[in-house]
MARBA-3410 file (N, C-alpha, C, O; in Angstrom, 1 decimal):
232
33.6,-6.8,-8.8,32.3,-7.2,-9.3,31.2,-7.1,-8.1,30.1,-6.6,-8.3 ~ 31.6,-7.7,-7.0,30.7,-7.7,-5.8,30.4,-6.3,-5.4,29.3,-5.9,-5.1 ~ 31.4,-5.4,-5.4,31.3,-4.0,-5.0,30.4,-3.3,-5.9,29.5,-2.5,-5.5 ~ 30.5,-3.6,-7.2,29.6,-2.9,-8.2,28.2,-3.4,-8.0,27.3,-2.5,-8.1 ~ 28.0,-4.6,-7.7,26.6,-5.2,-7.5,26.0,-4.5,-6.3,24.8,-4.1,-6.4
26.8,-4.4,-5.2,26.2,-3.7,-4.0,25.8,-2.3,-4.3,24.8,-1.8,-3.8 ~ 26.6,-1.6,-5.1,26.2,-0.2,-5.4,25.0,-0.1,-6.2,24.1,0.7,-6.0 ~ 24.8,-1.1,-7.1,23.6,-1.1,-8.0,22.4,-1.4,-7.1,21.3,-0.8,-7.3 ~ 22.5,-2.3,-6.2,21.4,-2.7,-5.3,21.0,-1.5,-4.4,19.8,-1.2,-4.3 ~ 22.0,-0.8,-3.9,21.7,0.4,-3.1,21.0,1.4,-3.9,20.2,2.2,-3.4
21.4,1.5,-5.2,20.8,2.5,-6.1,19.3,2.2,-6.3,18.5,3.2,-6.3 ~ 19.0,1.0,-6.6,17.6,0.6,-6.8,16.7,0.8,-5.5,15.6,1.1,-5.6 ~ 17.4,0.5,-4.4,16.7,0.7,-3.1,16.3,2.2,-2.9,15.3,2.5,-2.5 ~ 17.3,3.1,-3.3,17.0,4.5,-3.1,15.9,4.9,-4.1,15.1,5.7,-3.7 ~ 15.9,4.4,-5.3,14.8,4.7,-6.2,13.5,4.3,-5.7,12.5,5.0,-5.8
13.5,3.1,-5.1,12.3,2.5,-4.6,11.7,3.4,-3.4,10.5,3.6,-3.3 ~ 12.6,3.9,-2.6,12.2,4.8,-1.5,11.7,6.1,-2.0,10.7,6.6,-1.4 ~ 12.2,6.6,-3.1,11.7,7.8,-3.8,10.2,7.5,-4.2,9.4,8.4,-4.0 ~ 10.0,6.4,-4.8,8.6,6.0,-5.2,7.7,5.9,-4.0,6.6,6.3,-4.1 ~ 8.2,5.2,-3.0,7.5,5.0,-1.8,7.0,6.4,-1.2,5.8,6.5,-0.8
7.9,7.4,-1.2,7.5,8.7,-0.6,6.4,9.3,-1.4,5.5,9.9,-0.8 ~ 6.4,9.2,-2.7,5.3,9.8,-3.5,4.0,9.1,-3.3,3.0,9.7,-3.1 ~ 4.1,7.7,-3.3,2.9,7.0,-3.1,2.3,7.2,-1.7,1.0,7.4,-1.6 ~ 3.1,7.2,-0.7,2.6,7.5,0.7,1.9,8.9,0.7,0.8,9.0,1.3 ~ 2.5,9.9,0.1,2.0,11.2,0.1,0.6,11.2,-0.6,-0.3,11.9,-0.2
0.5,10.5,-1.7,-0.8,10.4,-2.4,-1.9,9.7,-1.6,-3.0,10.1,-1.7 ~ -1.5,8.7,-0.9,-2.5,8.1,0.0,-3.0,9.1,1.0,-4.2,9.1,1.2 ~ -2.1,9.8,1.6,-2.5,10.8,2.6,-3.5,11.9,1.9,-4.5,12.2,2.5 ~ -3.1,12.4,0.7,-3.9,13.4,0.1,-5.2,12.9,-0.4,-6.2,13.6,-0.3 ~ -5.3,11.6,-0.9,-6.5,11.1,-1.4,-7.5,10.9,-0.2,-8.7,11.2,-0.4
-7.0,10.4,0.9,-8.0,10.2,2.0,-8.4,11.5,2.6,-9.5,11.7,3.1 ~ -7.5,12.5,2.6,-7.9,13.8,3.1,-8.9,14.5,2.1,-9.8,15.2,2.6 ~ -8.7,14.2,0.8,-9.7,14.8,-0.1,-11.1,14.2,0.1,-12.1,14.9,-0.1 ~ -11.2,12.9,0.5,-12.5,12.4,0.9,-13.0,13.0,2.1,-14.2,13.4,2.2 ~ -12.2,13.1,3.1,-12.7,13.6,4.4,-13.1,15.0,4.3,-14.1,15.4,5.0
-12.4,15.8,3.5,-12.7,17.3,3.4,-13.5,17.6,2.2,-13.8,18.8,1.9 ~ -13.8,16.6,1.4,-14.5,16.9,0.1,-13.8,18.0,-0.7,-14.4,19.0,-1.2 ~ -12.5,17.7,-0.9,-11.6,18.7,-1.5,-11.3,18.3,-2.9,-10.5,17.4,-3.1 ~ -11.9,19.0,-3.8,-11.8,18.6,-5.3,-10.4,18.9,-5.8,-9.8,18.2,-6.6 ~ -9.8,20.0,-5.3,-8.4,20.4,-5.8,-7.4,19.4,-5.4,-6.5,19.1,-6.2
-7.5,18.9,-4.2,-6.6,17.9,-3.6,-6.7,16.6,-4.4,-5.7,15.9,-4.7 ~ -8.0,16.3,-4.7,-8.2,15.1,-5.5,-7.5,15.2,-6.9,-7.0,14.2,-7.4 ~ -7.6,16.3,-7.5,-7.0,16.5,-8.8,-5.5,16.4,-8.7,-4.9,15.9,-9.7 ~ -4.9,16.8,-7.6,-3.5,16.7,-7.5,-3.0,15.3,-7.4,-2.0,14.9,-8.0 ~ -3.8,14.4,-6.7,-3.5,13.0,-6.7,-3.6,12.4,-8.1,-2.7,11.6,-8.5
-4.6,12.7,-8.8,-4.8,12.1,-10.1,-3.7,12.5,-11.1,-3.2,11.7,-11.9 ~ -3.2,13.7,-10.9,-2.2,14.2,-11.8,-0.8,13.5,-11.6,0.0,13.5,-12.5 ~ -0.6,13.0,-10.3,0.7,12.4,-10.0,0.8,11.0,-10.5,1.9,10.4,-10.5 ~ -0.3,10.4,-11.0,-0.3,9.0,-11.3,0.6,8.7,-12.5,1.3,7.7,-12.5 ~ 0.7,9.6,-13.4,1.6,9.4,-14.6,3.1,9.3,-14.1,3.9,8.5,-14.6
3.4,10.2,-13.2,4.8,10.2,-12.6,5.1,8.8,-11.9,6.2,8.3,-12.1 ~ 4.1,8.3,-11.2,4.3,7.0,-10.5,4.5,5.9,-11.5,5.4,5.1,-11.3 ~ 3.7,5.9,-12.5,3.8,4.9,-13.6,5.2,4.9,-14.2,5.8,3.9,-14.5 ~ 5.7,6.1,-14.5,7.0,6.2,-15.2,8.1,5.7,-14.3,9.0,5.1,-14.8 ~ 8.0,6.1,-13.0,9.1,5.6,-12.1,9.0,4.1,-11.9,10.1,3.5,-11.8
7.8,3.6,-11.9,7.7,2.1,-11.8,8.4,1.4,-12.9,9.1,0.4,-12.7 ~ 8.1,1.9,-14.1,8.7,1.2,-15.3,10.3,1.4,-15.3,11.0,0.4,-15.6 ~ 10.8,2.5,-15.0,12.2,2.8,-14.9,12.9,1.9,-13.9,14.0,1.3,-14.2 ~ 12.3,1.7,-12.7,12.8,0.9,-11.7,12.8,-0.6,-12.1,13.8,-1.3,-11.8 ~ 11.8,-1.0,-12.7,11.7,-2.4,-13.2,12.8,-2.7,-14.2,13.5,-3.7,-14.2
13.0,-1.8,-15.1,14.1,-1.9,-16.1,15.5,-2.0,-15.4,16.3,-2.8,-15.8 ~ 15.7,-1.2,-14.4,17.0,-1.2,-13.7,17.2,-2.6,-13.0,18.3,-3.1,-13.1 ~ 16.1,-3.1,-12.4,16.3,-4.4,-11.8,16.6,-5.5,-12.8,17.4,-6.4,-12.5 ~ 15.9,-5.5,-13.9,16.2,-6.5,-14.9,17.6,-6.4,-15.5,18.2,-7.4,-15.8 ~ 18.1,-5.2,-15.6,19.5,-5.0,-16.1,20.5,-5.6,-15.1,21.4,-6.3,-15.5
20.2,-5.4,-13.8,21.1,-5.9,-12.8,21.1,-7.5,-12.8,22.1,-8.1,-12.7 ~ 19.9,-8.0,-12.9,19.8,-9.5,-13.0,20.5,-10.1,-14.1,21.2,-11.1,-14.0 ~ 20.4,-9.4,-15.3,21.1,-9.9,-16.5,22.6,-9.7,-16.4,23.4,-10.6,-16.9 ~ 23.1,-8.6,-15.9,24.5,-8.3,-15.9,25.3,-9.1,-14.8,26.4,-9.5,-15.0 ~ 24.7,-9.2,-13.6,25.4,-9.7,-12.4,25.0,-11.1,-12.1,25.8,-11.8,-11.4
23.9,-11.6,-12.5,23.3,-12.9,-12.1,23.5,-13.2,-10.6,24.2,-14.1,-10.2 ~ 22.9,-12.3,-9.8,23.1,-12.4,-8.3,22.5,-13.7,-7.7,21.6,-14.3,-8.4 ~ 22.9,-14.1,-6.6,22.4,-15.2,-5.9,22.1,-14.9,-4.4,22.5,-13.8,-3.9 ~ 21.5,-15.8,-3.7,21.3,-15.7,-2.3,20.6,-14.4,-1.9,19.6,-13.9,-2.4 ~ 21.2,-13.7,-0.9,20.6,-12.5,-0.3,20.5,-11.4,-1.3,19.5,-10.6,-1.3
21.4,-11.3,-2.2,21.4,-10.2,-3.2,20.2,-10.4,-4.2,19.6,-9.5,-4.6 ~ 20.1,-11.7,-4.6,18.9,-12.0,-5.5,17.6,-11.7,-4.8,16.7,-11.2,-5.4 ~ 17.5,-12.1,-3.5,16.3,-11.8,-2.8,16.0,-10.4,-2.7,14.8,-9.9,-2.8 ~ 17.0,-9.6,-2.5,16.8,-8.1,-2.4,16.3,-7.5,-3.7,15.4,-6.7,-3.7 ~ 16.8,-8.0,-4.8,16.4,-7.5,-6.1,14.9,-7.9,-6.4,14.1,-7.1,-6.9
14.7,-9.2,-6.1,13.3,-9.7,-6.4,12.3,-8.9,-5.5,11.2,-8.6,-5.9 ~ 12.7,-8.7,-4.3,11.8,-7.9,-3.4,11.5,-6.5,-3.9,10.4,-6.0,-3.8 ~ 12.6,-5.9,-4.4,12.4,-4.5,-5.0,11.4,-4.6,-6.2,10.6,-3.7,-6.3 ~ 11.6,-5.6,-7.0,10.7,-5.7,-8.2,9.3,-5.9,-7.7,8.4,-5.2,-8.3 ~ 9.0,-6.7,-6.7,7.7,-7.0,-6.3,7.1,-5.8,-5.6,5.9,-5.5,-5.8
7.9,-5.2,-4.7,7.4,-4.0,-4.0,7.1,-2.9,-5.0,6.1,-2.1,-4.8 ~ 7.9,-2.7,-6.0,7.7,-1.7,-7.0,6.3,-1.9,-7.6,5.6,-0.9,-7.9 ~ 6.0,-3.1,-8.0,4.7,-3.4,-8.6,3.5,-3.1,-7.6,2.5,-2.5,-8.0 ~ 3.7,-3.4,-6.3,2.6,-3.1,-5.4,2.4,-1.6,-5.2,1.3,-1.1,-5.0 ~ 3.5,-0.9,-5.2,3.4,0.6,-5.1,2.7,1.2,-6.2,1.9,2.1,-6.1
2.9,0.7,-7.4,2.2,1.2,-8.6,0.7,0.9,-8.5,-0.1,1.7,-8.9 ~ 0.4,-0.3,-8.0,-1.0,-0.6,-7.8,-1.7,0.2,-6.7,-2.8,0.6,-6.9 ~ -0.9,0.5,-5.7,-1.4,1.5,-4.7,-1.7,2.8,-5.3,-2.7,3.5,-5.0 ~ -0.8,3.2,-6.1,-1.0,4.5,-6.8,-2.2,4.5,-7.6,-3.0,5.5,-7.6 ~ -2.5,3.4,-8.3,-3.8,3.3,-9.1,-5.0,3.4,-8.2,-6.0,4.1,-8.5
-4.9,2.8,-7.0,-6.0,2.8,-6.1,-6.3,4.1,-5.5,-7.4,4.5,-5.2 ~ -5.2,4.9,-5.2,-5.4,6.2,-4.7,-6.0,7.1,-5.7,-6.8,8.1,-5.4 ~ -5.8,6.9,-7.0,-6.5,7.6,-8.1,-8.0,7.3,-8.0,-8.8,8.2,-8.1 ~ -8.3,6.0,-7.8,-9.7,5.6,-7.6,-10.4,6.4,-6.5,-11.5,7.0,-6.6 ~ -9.7,6.5,-5.4,-10.2,7.2,-4.2,-10.3,8.7,-4.5,-11.3,9.3,-4.2
-9.3,9.2,-5.2,-9.4,10.7,-5.6,-10.6,10.9,-6.5,-11.2,12.0,-6.4 ~ -10.8,10.0,-7.4,-11.9,10.2,-8.4,-13.3,10.2,-7.6,-14.2,10.9,-7.9 ~ -13.4,9.3,-6.6,-14.6,9.3,-5.7,-14.7,10.7,-5.0,-15.8,11.2,-4.8 ~ -13.5,11.2,-4.5,-13.5,12.5,-3.8,-14.0,13.6,-4.7,-14.7,14.5,-4.3 ~ -13.6,13.5,-6.0,-14.0,14.5,-7.0,-15.5,14.5,-7.1,-16.1,15.6,-7.2
-16.1,13.4,-7.1,-17.6,13.3,-7.2,-18.2,13.8,-5.9,-19.2,14.6,-6.0 ~ -17.7,13.3,-4.8,-18.3,13.7,-3.5,-18.2,15.1,-3.2,-19.0,15.7,-2.4 ~ -17.2,15.8,-3.7,-17.0,17.2,-3.4,-18.2,18.1,-3.9,-18.5,19.1,-3.3 ~ -18.9,17.6,-4.9,-20.0,18.3,-5.4,-21.3,17.9,-4.8,-22.4,18.4,-5.2 ~ -21.3,17.0,-3.9,-22.5,16.5,-3.2,-22.7,17.0,-1.8,-21.7,17.4,-1.2
-23.9,17.1,-1.3,-24.1,17.5,0.1,-23.3,16.6,1.0,-23.3,15.4,0.8 ~ -22.8,17.1,2.1,-22.1,16.2,3.1,-23.0,15.2,3.6,-24.2,15.5,3.9 ~ -22.5,14.0,3.7,-23.3,12.8,4.2,-22.5,12.1,5.2,-21.3,11.8,5.0 ~ -23.1,11.8,6.4,-22.3,11.1,7.4,-21.9,9.8,6.8,-22.7,9.0,6.3 ~ -20.6,9.5,7.0,-20.1,8.2,6.4,-20.5,7.0,7.2,-20.5,7.0,8.4
-21.0,6.0,6.4,-21.5,4.8,7.1,-20.5,3.8,7.6,-20.7,2.6,7.8 ~ -19.3,4.4,7.9,-18.2,3.6,8.5,-17.2,4.5,9.1,-17.3,5.7,8.8 ~ -16.4,4.0,10.0,-15.4,4.9,10.6,-14.3,5.2,9.6,-13.2,4.5,9.7 ~ -14.5,6.1,8.7,-13.5,6.4,7.7,-12.2,6.8,8.2,-11.1,6.4,7.8 ~ -12.2,7.7,9.2,-10.9,8.2,9.8,-10.1,7.1,10.3,-8.9,7.1,10.1
-10.7,6.2,11.0,-10.0,5.1,11.6,-9.4,4.2,10.5,-8.3,3.8,10.6 ~ -10.2,3.9,9.5,-9.8,3.0,8.4,-8.6,3.7,7.7,-7.6,3.0,7.4 ~ -8.8,5.0,7.4,-7.7,5.7,6.6,-6.4,5.7,7.5,-5.3,5.5,6.9 ~ -6.5,6.0,8.8,-5.4,6.0,9.6,-4.7,4.6,9.7,-3.4,4.6,9.6 ~ -5.4,3.6,9.7,-4.8,2.2,9.8,-4.2,1.9,8.5,-3.1,1.3,8.5
-4.8,2.2,7.4,-4.2,1.9,6.1,-2.9,2.7,5.9,-1.9,2.1,5.5 ~ -2.9,4.0,6.2,-1.7,4.8,6.1,-0.6,4.3,7.0,0.6,4.2,6.6 ~ -1.0,3.8,8.2,0.0,3.3,9.2,0.6,2.0,8.7,1.8,1.8,8.8 ~ -0.2,1.2,8.1,0.3,-0.1,7.5,1.3,0.2,6.4,2.4,-0.5,6.4 ~ 1.0,1.1,5.5,1.9,1.4,4.4,3.2,1.9,4.9,4.3,1.5,4.5
3.1,2.9,5.9,4.4,3.5,6.4,5.2,2.5,7.1,6.4,2.5,7.0 ~ 4.6,1.6,7.9,5.3,0.6,8.7,6.0,-0.4,7.7,7.1,-0.9,8.0 ~ 5.3,-0.8,6.6,5.8,-1.7,5.7,7.1,-1.1,5.0,8.1,-1.8,4.8 ~ 7.0,0.1,4.7,8.2,0.8,4.0,9.3,0.9,5.0,10.5,0.7,4.7 ~ 9.0,1.3,6.3,10.0,1.4,7.3,10.7,0.0,7.5,11.9,0.0,7.8
9.9,-1.0,7.5,10.4,-2.4,7.7,11.4,-2.7,6.6,12.5,-3.3,6.8 ~ 11.1,-2.2,5.4,12.0,-2.4,4.2,13.3,-1.6,4.4,14.4,-2.2,4.2 ~ 13.2,-0.4,4.9,14.4,0.5,5.0,15.3,-0.1,6.1,16.5,-0.1,6.0 ~ 14.7,-0.5,7.2,15.4,-1.0,8.4,15.8,-2.4,8.3,16.6,-2.9,9.1 ~ 15.2,-3.2,7.4,15.4,-4.6,7.3,14.9,-5.3,8.5,15.6,-6.2,9.1
13.7,-5.0,9.0,13.2,-5.6,10.3,12.0,-6.4,10.0,10.9,-5.9,9.5 ~ 12.1,-7.7,10.2,10.9,-8.6,9.9,9.9,-8.5,11.0,8.7,-8.7,10.7 ~ 10.2,-8.0,12.2,9.2,-7.9,13.3,8.2,-6.9,12.9,7.0,-7.2,13.0 ~ 8.6,-5.7,12.4,7.6,-4.7,11.9,6.8,-5.2,10.7,5.6,-4.9,10.6 ~ 7.4,-6.0,9.8,6.7,-6.5,8.7,5.6,-7.5,9.1,4.5,-7.5,8.6
5.9,-8.3,10.1,4.9,-9.2,10.7,3.7,-8.5,11.3,2.6,-8.9,11.2 ~ 4.0,-7.3,11.9,2.9,-6.5,12.5,2.0,-6.0,11.4,0.8,-5.9,11.6 ~ 2.6,-5.6,10.3,1.7,-5.1,9.2,0.8,-6.2,8.7,-0.4,-6.0,8.5 ~ 1.3,-7.4,8.6,0.5,-8.5,8.1,-0.7,-8.8,9.1,-1.8,-9.1,8.6 ~ -0.4,-8.7,10.3,-1.5,-9.0,11.3,-2.5,-7.8,11.3,-3.7,-8.1,11.6
-2.1,-6.6,11.0,-3.0,-5.5,11.0,-4.0,-5.5,9.9,-5.1,-4.8,10.0 ~ -3.8,-6.3,8.9,-4.7,-6.4,7.7,-6.1,-6.8,8.1,-7.1,-6.4,7.6 ~ -6.1,-7.7,9.1,-7.4,-8.2,9.6,-8.3,-7.1,10.1,-9.5,-7.1,10.0 ~ -7.7,-6.1,10.8,-8.5,-5.0,11.3,-9.1,-4.2,10.2,-10.3,-3.8,10.3 ~ -8.4,-3.9,9.2,-8.9,-3.2,8.0,-10.0,-4.0,7.3,-11.1,-3.4,6.9
-9.8,-5.3,7.2,-10.9,-6.2,6.6,-12.2,-6.1,7.4,-13.2,-6.1,6.8 ~ -12.0,-6.1,8.7,-13.2,-6.0,9.6,-14.0,-4.7,9.4,-15.2,-4.7,9.3 ~ -13.3,-3.6,9.2,-13.9,-2.3,9.0,-14.7,-2.3,7.7,-15.8,-1.8,7.5 ~ -14.0,-2.9,6.7,-14.6,-3.0,5.3,-15.9,-3.8,5.3,-16.9,-3.4,4.7 ~ -15.9,-4.9,6.1,-17.1,-5.8,6.2,-18.2,-5.0,6.9,-19.4,-5.1,6.5
-17.9,-4.3,7.9,-18.9,-3.5,8.6,-19.4,-2.4,7.7,-20.6,-2.1,7.8 ~ -18.6,-1.8,6.8,-19.1,-0.8,5.9,-20.2,-1.4,5.0,-21.2,-0.8,4.7 ~ -19.9,-2.6,4.5,-20.9,-3.2,3.6,-22.3,-3.4,4.3,-23.3,-3.1,3.7 ~ -22.2,-3.8,5.5,-23.5,-4.0,6.3,-24.2,-2.7,6.5,-25.4,-2.6,6.4 ~ -23.4,-1.6,6.8,-24.0,-0.3,7.1,-24.7,0.2,5.8,-25.8,0.8,5.9
-24.0,0.1,4.7,-24.5,0.6,3.4,-25.8,-0.1,3.1,-26.8,0.4,2.6 ~ -25.8,-1.4,3.3,-26.9,-2.3,3.0,-28.1,-1.8,3.7,-29.3,-1.7,3.2 ~ -27.9,-1.5,5.0,-29.0,-1.0,5.9,-29.5,0.4,5.4,-30.7,0.6,5.4 ~ -28.6,1.3,5.1,-28.9,2.6,4.7,-29.6,2.7,3.3,-30.5,3.5,3.1 ~ -29.3,1.7,2.4,-30.0,1.7,1.1,-31.4,1.4,1.2,-32.2,1.6,0.3
-31.8,0.8,2.3,-33.2,0.5,2.5,-34.1,1.6,3.0,-35.3,1.5,3.1 ~ -33.4,2.8,3.3,-34.1,3.9,3.8,-34.7,4.7,2.6,-34.1,4.8,1.5 ~ -35.9,5.2,2.7,-36.6,5.9,1.6,-35.9,7.1,1.0,-36.0,7.4,-0.2 ~ -35.1,7.8,1.8,-34.4,9.0,1.3,-32.9,8.8,1.1,-32.2,9.7,1.1 ~ -32.6,7.5,0.9,-31.2,7.2,0.7,-30.6,7.8,-0.5,-31.2,7.8,-1.6
-29.4,8.4,-0.4,-28.6,8.9,-1.5,-27.8,7.8,-2.1,-26.6,7.6,-1.7 ~ -28.4,7.1,-3.0,-27.8,5.8,-3.5,-26.4,6.0,-4.1,-25.5,5.3,-3.8 ~ -26.3,7.0,-5.0,-25.0,7.3,-5.7,-23.9,7.6,-4.7,-22.8,7.1,-4.8 ~ -24.2,8.4,-3.7,-23.2,8.8,-2.7,-22.7,7.5,-1.9,-21.6,7.3,-1.7 ~ -23.7,6.7,-1.5,-23.4,5.5,-0.7,-22.5,4.6,-1.5,-21.6,3.9,-1.0
-22.8,4.4,-2.8,-22.1,3.5,-3.7,-20.6,4.0,-3.8,-19.7,3.2,-3.8 ~ -20.5,5.3,-3.9,-19.1,5.9,-4.0,-18.3,5.7,-2.7,-17.2,5.3,-2.7 ~ -19.0,5.8,-1.6,-18.4,5.6,-0.3,-18.0,4.1,-0.1,-17.0,3.8,0.5 ~ -18.9,3.3,-0.6,-18.6,1.8,-0.6,-17.3,1.5,-1.4,-16.5,0.7,-1.0 ~ -17.2,2.1,-2.5,-16.0,1.9,-3.4,-14.8,2.5,-2.7,-13.7,1.8,-2.8
-14.9,3.6,-2.0,-13.7,4.1,-1.2,-13.3,3.1,-0.2,-12.1,2.8,0.0 ~ -14.2,2.5,0.6,-13.9,1.5,1.6,-13.2,0.3,0.9,-12.2,-0.2,1.5 ~ -13.7,-0.1,-0.2,-13.1,-1.3,-0.9,-11.7,-0.9,-1.4,-10.8,-1.7,-1.3 ~ -11.5,0.3,-1.9,-10.1,0.7,-2.4,-9.1,0.8,-1.2,-8.0,0.4,-1.4 ~ -9.6,1.3,-0.1,-8.7,1.4,1.1,-8.3,0.0,1.6,-7.2,-0.3,1.9
-9.3,-0.9,1.5,-9.0,-2.3,1.9,-8.0,-3.0,1.0,-7.1,-3.7,1.4 ~ -8.1,-2.6,-0.3,-7.1,-3.2,-1.3,-5.7,-2.5,-1.1,-4.7,-3.2,-1.3 ~ -5.7,-1.3,-0.7,-4.4,-0.6,-0.4,-3.7,-1.4,0.8,-2.5,-1.6,0.8 ~ -4.5,-1.7,1.8,-4.0,-2.5,2.9,-3.5,-3.8,2.5,-2.5,-4.3,3.0 ~ -4.2,-4.4,1.5,-3.7,-5.7,1.0,-2.3,-5.6,0.3,-1.4,-6.4,0.5
-2.1,-4.5,-0.4,-0.8,-4.3,-1.1,0.2,-3.9,-0.1,1.4,-4.3,-0.2 ~ -0.1,-3.2,1.0,0.9,-3.0,2.1,1.3,-4.3,2.7,2.4,-4.4,3.1 ~ 0.3,-5.2,2.9,0.6,-6.5,3.4,1.6,-7.3,2.5,2.5,-7.9,2.9 ~ 1.3,-7.1,1.2,2.2,-7.8,0.2,3.6,-7.3,0.3,4.6,-8.0,0.3 ~ 3.8,-5.9,0.5,5.1,-5.4,0.7,5.7,-5.9,2.0,6.9,-6.3,1.9
5.0,-6.0,3.0,5.5,-6.6,4.3,6.0,-8.0,4.1,7.0,-8.4,4.6 ~ 5.2,-8.8,3.3,5.6,-10.2,3.1,6.8,-10.3,2.3,7.7,-11.2,2.5 ~ 7.0,-9.3,1.3,8.2,-9.3,0.5,9.4,-8.9,1.4,10.6,-9.4,1.1 ~ 9.2,-8.1,2.4,10.3,-7.7,3.3,10.7,-8.9,4.1,11.9,-9.2,4.3 ~ 9.8,-9.7,4.5,10.1,-10.9,5.3,10.9,-11.9,4.4,11.9,-12.5,4.8
10.5,-12.0,3.1,11.2,-12.9,2.2,12.6,-12.4,2.0,13.6,-13.1,2.0 ~ 12.8,-11.1,1.8,14.1,-10.5,1.6,15.0,-10.8,2.7,16.2,-11.0,2.5 ~ 14.5,-10.7,4.0,15.3,-10.8,5.1,15.7,-12.3,5.4,16.8,-12.6,5.7 ~ 14.6,-13.1,5.4,14.8,-14.5,5.8,14.7,-15.6,4.8,15.1,-16.7,5.0 ~ 14.2,-15.2,3.6,14.0,-16.2,2.5,12.7,-17.0,2.7,12.5,-17.9,2.0
12.0,-16.6,3.7,10.7,-17.3,4.0,9.6,-16.7,3.2,9.4,-15.5,3.2 ~ 8.8,-17.6,2.6,7.6,-17.1,1.8,6.4,-17.3,2.7,6.0,-18.4,3.0 ~ 5.8,-16.2,3.1,4.7,-16.3,4.1,3.3,-16.0,3.5,2.3,-16.0,4.2 ~ 3.3,-15.8,2.1,2.0,-15.6,1.5,1.1,-16.8,1.8,1.5,-17.9,1.8 ~ -0.2,-16.5,1.9,-1.3,-17.5,2.1,-1.1,-18.2,3.4,-1.7,-19.3,3.6
-0.3,-17.7,4.4,-0.2,-18.3,5.7,-0.5,-17.3,6.8,0.3,-17.1,7.7 ~ -1.6,-16.7,6.7,-2.0,-15.6,7.6,-2.0,-16.2,9.1,-1.7,-15.4,10.0 ~ -2.4,-17.4,9.2,-2.5,-18.0,10.6,-1.1,-18.1,11.2,-1.0,-18.3,12.4 ~ -0.1,-18.0,10.4,1.3,-18.2,11.0,1.9,-16.8,11.4,3.0,-16.8,12.0 ~ 1.2,-15.7,11.1,1.8,-14.4,11.4,2.1,-14.3,12.9,3.2,-13.9,13.3
1.1,-14.6,13.7,1.3,-14.5,15.1,2.3,-15.5,15.6,3.2,-15.2,16.4 ~ 2.2,-16.7,15.2,3.0,-17.8,15.6,4.5,-17.6,15.3,5.3,-17.9,16.1 ~ 4.7,-17.1,14.1,6.1,-17.0,13.6,6.7,-15.6,13.8,7.9,-15.4,13.5 ~ 5.9,-14.7,14.2,6.4,-13.4,14.4,7.5,-13.3,15.4,7.3,-13.8,16.5 ~ 8.7,-12.8,15.0,9.9,-12.8,15.9,9.6,-12.0,17.1,9.0,-10.9,17.1
10.1,-12.4,18.2,9.9,-11.7,19.5,10.8,-10.5,19.6,10.5,-9.6,20.4 ~ 11.9,-10.5,18.9,12.8,-9.4,18.9,12.9,-8.9,17.5,12.4,-9.4,16.5 ~ 13.6,-7.8,17.3,13.7,-7.1,16.0,14.7,-7.8,15.2,15.9,-7.4,15.1 ~ 14.3,-8.8,14.5,15.2,-9.6,13.6,15.5,-8.7,12.4,14.7,-8.0,11.9 ~ 16.8,-8.6,12.1,17.2,-7.8,11.0,17.9,-8.6,9.9,18.4,-9.7,10.2
18.1,-8.0,8.8,18.7,-8.6,7.6,20.2,-8.7,7.8,20.8,-7.7,8.2 ~ 20.8,-9.8,7.6,22.2,-10.0,7.8,22.9,-9.6,6.5,24.1,-9.7,6.4
END
């Protein structure tokens, strides 16, 4: 019975990693579509969303079947709950990358405009957060997960600076209002992707230690393990 349960848990983890790979790739393509005003790349991201939705539903059904059949407890239960929650966050990230791709589709037809925020820096930080959160899940390392949580503040700061920059530019007589609004939306979507990456990291911490760290941002630094704590 225990051996069967472990095989089932490993199977849903593999499925989750497959979904992670697709979502990570879409984040990269969506941000590249913005940077290069690439309409074709934006369309590729949008087309992948249906596949992500289908995988998310299938994985959720698998998790619910395991819960009903095996009634797991302790670390096994935490692992399944973490997969369920990460699965949902990945689907939401997929939706947000579609939002970014739709903005890229619009911007591709517009004259190039200097972005009123450090887009490359923000995109790099968001992609790094998602990758590190997924790696923390794969390796079972809470140290890396805590680092993701702390990095969210940096993305929030860039997003706040974006709002101030757009506000200033909208006051200019020749301001391209529609383009600025689309760029503002891109910044907000990237900030929300970072939030979901943080959620994934928090779920990894819960899976490893049983500790619920949501709503305790001030504790990330204080409680962050000094060494690479791993799941037992």
